[in-house]
C-alpha positions as CSV (number, residue, x, y, z in Angstrom):
1,M,68.2,108.5,71.9
2,N,68.9,112.3,70.5
3,N,72.1,114.2,70.3
4,R,71.0,116.5,72.8
5,L,69.7,114.1,75.5
6,L,72.7,111.8,74.7
7,H,75.4,114.8,75.4
8,S,73.5,115.9,78.9
9,L,73.8,112.0,80.0
10,G,77.6,112.1,79.0
11,I,78.1,115.5,81.0
12,A,75.8,114.5,83.9
13,V,77.5,110.9,84.4
14,V,81.4,112.4,83.9
15,A,80.0,115.0,86.7
16,A,78.7,112.4,89.3
17,A,82.6,110.4,88.4
18,L,84.4,113.5,89.1
19,L,82.6,114.1,92.6
20,V,83.8,110.7,93.8
21,P,85.7,111.1,96.7
22,L,89.7,110.8,95.6
23,Q,91.6,108.0,96.8
24,A,94.7,108.6,98.8
25,D,96.5,106.9,101.9
26,A,94.7,107.8,105.2
27,W,97.6,107.9,107.4
28,T,101.1,108.7,105.7
29,I,103.7,110.2,108.5
30,K,107.5,111.2,107.6
31,V,109.9,111.5,110.2
32,T,113.1,113.1,110.4
33,G,115.7,113.3,112.7
34,T,119.3,111.8,113.9
35,I,119.8,108.0,115.6
36,F,121.1,107.8,118.8
37,D,122.1,105.7,121.8
38,L,120.1,105.2,125.1
39,P,122.0,106.1,128.3
40,D,122.1,102.4,129.3
41,G,123.0,101.5,125.9
42,S,120.1,99.0,125.0
43,P,119.0,98.9,122.2
44,A,122.4,99.0,120.7
45,S,122.3,101.1,117.5
46,A,124.0,98.7,115.2
47,D,123.2,97.5,111.7
48,G,123.9,93.9,112.3
49,F,121.9,92.8,108.9
50,G,123.6,96.0,106.8
51,L,120.3,97.2,105.7
52,F,122.0,100.5,105.5
53,G,125.4,99.7,104.7
54,A,128.1,97.4,105.8
55,S,127.3,94.8,107.9
56,N,127.5,95.5,112.0
57,T,128.3,99.3,111.1
58,L,127.3,102.0,114.5
59,L,124.5,104.2,113.5
60,A,124.5,106.6,116.6
61,G,125.1,110.4,114.8
62,D,123.5,109.3,111.6
63,S,120.5,110.8,110.3
64,Y,117.4,108.9,109.3
65,T,114.0,109.2,107.1
66,E,110.9,106.9,108.2
67,T,107.8,106.9,105.9
68,I,104.9,104.8,107.4
69,S,101.7,105.0,104.9
70,T,98.9,102.9,106.1
71,D,95.1,103.2,106.8
72,P,94.0,103.3,110.4
73,F,90.8,102.2,109.8
74,M,91.6,98.9,108.7
75,N,92.9,97.6,111.9
76,S,90.2,95.7,113.8
77,T,90.1,97.3,116.9
78,I,89.3,100.9,118.2
79,Q,91.7,102.0,120.7
80,C,89.7,104.6,122.3
81,A,87.5,106.9,120.6
82,T,86.7,110.0,123.4
83,A,87.0,113.3,122.8
84,T,90.7,113.9,122.5
85,C,91.4,110.3,121.7
86,L,91.2,108.7,118.7
87,G,93.0,105.2,117.9
88,T,92.9,101.8,116.1
89,T,94.4,98.7,116.5
90,G,95.0,95.4,114.8
91,A,96.8,92.0,115.1
92,S,96.5,89.3,112.8
93,G,94.7,86.7,114.8
94,S,91.5,85.0,115.1
95,G,88.7,87.2,114.4
96,L,91.6,90.2,114.0
97,S,92.9,91.8,111.5
98,A,96.0,94.4,111.3
99,A,96.1,96.8,108.3
100,P,98.4,96.7,105.4
101,F,101.8,99.1,105.7
102,T,104.4,100.6,103.4
103,L,108.0,101.1,105.5
104,D,110.5,103.2,104.1
105,M,113.5,103.8,106.4
106,T,116.2,105.3,104.8
107,V,119.9,106.0,107.1
108,N,122.2,108.4,105.4
109,G,120.4,107.7,102.0
110,V,120.2,104.2,101.8
111,S,117.0,102.7,102.1
112,F,115.2,99.7,102.9
113,V,111.4,99.5,101.8
114,H,109.0,96.8,102.8
115,N,105.3,96.1,101.7
116,E,103.3,94.0,104.3
117,L,99.9,92.6,103.6
118,A,99.6,90.7,106.9
119,P,101.2,92.3,109.2
120,S,101.3,91.0,113.2
121,Y,100.7,94.4,114.5
122,N,99.2,98.2,113.5
123,A,98.3,100.8,115.7
124,A,97.9,104.7,115.5
125,M,96.7,107.1,117.5
126,L,95.9,110.6,117.9
127,V,95.7,113.0,121.4
128,D,94.4,116.8,121.3
129,S,93.7,117.4,124.8
130,L,96.5,120.5,124.5
131,S,94.9,121.8,120.8
132,T,91.5,121.5,122.5
133,H,92.5,122.6,126.0
134,D,90.7,120.1,127.7
135,P,89.6,121.1,130.9
136,T,89.3,117.4,132.5
137,D,92.9,116.5,131.4
138,P,95.0,116.9,134.6
139,A,98.3,116.7,132.0
140,P,97.6,118.0,128.8
141,S,99.5,116.8,125.7
142,D,98.9,116.5,121.9
143,S,100.4,112.9,120.8
144,L,100.5,111.1,117.7
145,S,101.9,107.6,117.5
146,Q,102.1,104.8,115.0
147,S,103.4,100.8,115.4
148,I,103.8,98.6,112.7
149,G,105.2,95.3,113.1
150,W,105.5,92.1,111.2
151,G,107.0,88.8,112.9
152,N,107.2,87.3,116.1
153,C,109.3,90.1,117.6
154,D,108.2,89.2,121.0
155,G,110.4,86.1,120.9
156,S,107.9,83.5,120.6
157,S,108.5,81.5,118.0
158,S,111.7,81.5,115.6
159,G,112.3,83.6,112.5
160,P,113.2,86.9,111.6
161,C,110.8,90.1,112.5
162,M,110.6,94.0,112.1
163,F,109.0,96.5,114.6
164,T,108.9,99.9,114.1
165,T,106.9,103.2,115.9
166,V,106.7,107.0,116.0
167,Q,105.9,108.3,118.9
168,A,105.6,111.9,119.3
169,L,104.3,113.7,122.1
170,S,104.1,117.5,123.5
171,S,103.2,119.2,126.7
172,L,104.0,122.4,125.8
173,L,103.3,121.9,121.5
174,P,99.4,122.2,120.8
175,F,100.1,120.4,117.0
176,V,97.2,118.1,116.7
177,P,94.4,120.1,115.7
178,T,91.7,117.7,115.5
179,L,91.1,113.8,115.6
180,D,91.5,113.2,112.0
181,F,93.7,110.6,110.1
182,N,93.0,112.4,107.1
183,Q,94.4,116.0,108.4
184,T,97.3,117.4,107.4
185,I,99.9,118.3,110.1
186,T,103.6,119.7,109.7
187,V,106.3,120.5,112.6
188,A,109.7,121.1,112.6
189,G,110.9,120.9,116.0
190,G,109.5,120.8,119.6
191,F,109.8,117.2,119.9
192,N,112.9,116.1,122.6
193,Y,113.5,113.0,123.9
194,A,114.9,113.7,127.3
195,D,111.8,116.1,128.0
196,T,108.9,114.6,126.4
197,G,109.8,111.2,125.5
198,S,109.1,111.6,121.4
199,Y,110.9,108.9,119.2
200,T,111.2,106.5,116.8
201,A,112.3,103.1,117.4
202,F,113.1,100.6,114.6
203,L,114.4,96.9,114.8
204,A,115.0,94.4,112.3
205,F,115.6,90.5,114.3
206,D,116.0,87.1,113.1
207,S,116.4,84.6,115.8
208,Q,117.9,81.8,113.7
209,S,120.8,84.1,112.8
210,S,121.1,86.3,115.8
211,Q,121.6,89.1,113.8
212,E,119.7,92.7,114.4
213,T,119.7,95.9,113.2
214,S,117.9,98.2,115.9
215,F,117.9,101.8,117.1
216,Y,116.7,105.1,118.7
217,G,115.7,108.3,116.9
218,T,115.1,111.8,117.8
219,I,112.1,113.4,115.7
220,D,113.5,116.9,114.1
221,S,110.8,116.9,112.0
222,L,107.0,115.4,111.3
223,S,104.7,115.4,108.8
224,V,101.7,113.8,108.4
225,N,99.6,113.3,105.0
226,G,101.6,115.7,102.8
227,P,100.9,116.4,99.2
228,V,100.5,113.4,97.6
229,A,99.0,112.6,94.0
230,S,95.8,110.8,94.7
231,V,94.3,108.6,91.9
232,P,90.4,108.4,91.5
233,E,88.8,105.2,93.2
234,P,88.8,102.3,90.3
235,G,84.3,102.6,90.9
236,T,85.0,105.6,89.4
237,L,86.8,104.6,86.0
238,P,83.8,103.0,84.6
239,L,81.4,106.2,85.3
240,L,84.2,108.4,83.8
241,A,84.2,105.9,80.0
242,V,80.5,106.1,80.3
243,G,80.4,110.0,80.6
244,L,83.1,110.4,78.0
245,G,81.8,108.2,75.4
246,C,78.6,109.6,75.0
247,I,79.9,112.3,74.8
248,G,82.3,111.1,72.1
249,L,79.3,109.3,70.0
250,V,77.4,112.7,69.9
251,R,80.6,114.1,68.3
252,L,80.5,111.6,66.0
253,R,77.3,111.2,65.1
254,R,77.5,114.9,64.3
255,K,80.5,114.5,62.4
256,M,78.7,111.6,60.4
257,S,75.3,113.3,59.8
258,P,74.1,114.0,55.8
259,S,72.6,116.8,57.3
260,N,75.6,118.4,58.4
261,A,77.6,117.0,55.4
262,R,75.4,119.2,53.2
263,V,75.9,122.2,54.9
264,A,79.8,121.6,55.0
265,D,79.5,121.1,51.7
266,A,78.0,124.1,51.0
267,A,80.0,126.6,53.0
268,H,82.7,125.0,50.8
269,C,81.4,125.6,47.4
270,R,80.4,129.3,49.0
271,S,84.1,129.5,49.8
272,R,85.0,128.7,46.7
273,T,83.3,130.9,44.7
274,R,84.7,133.6,46.7
275,T,88.1,132.8,46.1
276,R,87.7,132.1,42.2
277,D,86.0,135.2,42.3
278,S,88.9,137.1,43.9
279,W,91.7,136.2,41.6
280,P,93.0,138.7,39.3
281,G,92.5,138.6,35.7
282,R,89.3,136.4,36.3
283,R,86.8,139.1,36.8
284,S,84.3,139.5,34.0
């Protein structure tokens, strides 16, 4: 294969690899707010496990940041698929699967991180009837929700469990432009538990020890799929390697080519001759 063809092939392969879509989290939600107690005092906002400091510390009034990363399309069931609603859900069980997730809950600077490959529950949903001015909806609203769970929080069996949900809802603020889990959404304010029912809820419970960390939180800011460092899909790496290898081989062959070496030697000799003739005292 000649150098020109090999070089062209290398460039084409590299270009094809770079055109493959980049891999990124399909659904990364980040919310910030303040922990509060419900009017009836249930659930009590207390840290029984000591996840964020000393055990049994009261959390009401503390600030929190929650980030959930997952891929809703890995859930086994379409929850809704209409002109204004897109949602998926999944649970571990016969024929059902829930999407893996990563949870990072931080309260007053102390983080609790949980990576779950086999969750018991995962559900995500977008509704944009307010953004799209849906004339068929008598009470149009935009909403975004994500719930994840691990273990048996319903009390059906003993042992530890964890559950958290983000519910952002507004009948005044159109904040869901399209039904696309990959879109970027940023909202500061506009959510109020008393008016819209927007909240974050968190529960970590162990029926054997009766320990529990749970709270509700306001949603003061919400962002979806903010700037993240995308990485190439694993399948693109061999393409890149082949393409770069072809280009490197062409350069190596050109460098080692005898004809190129002769040309370089001749150029070097001419340069030495010109330099020698220009030295003072060497001219005849």
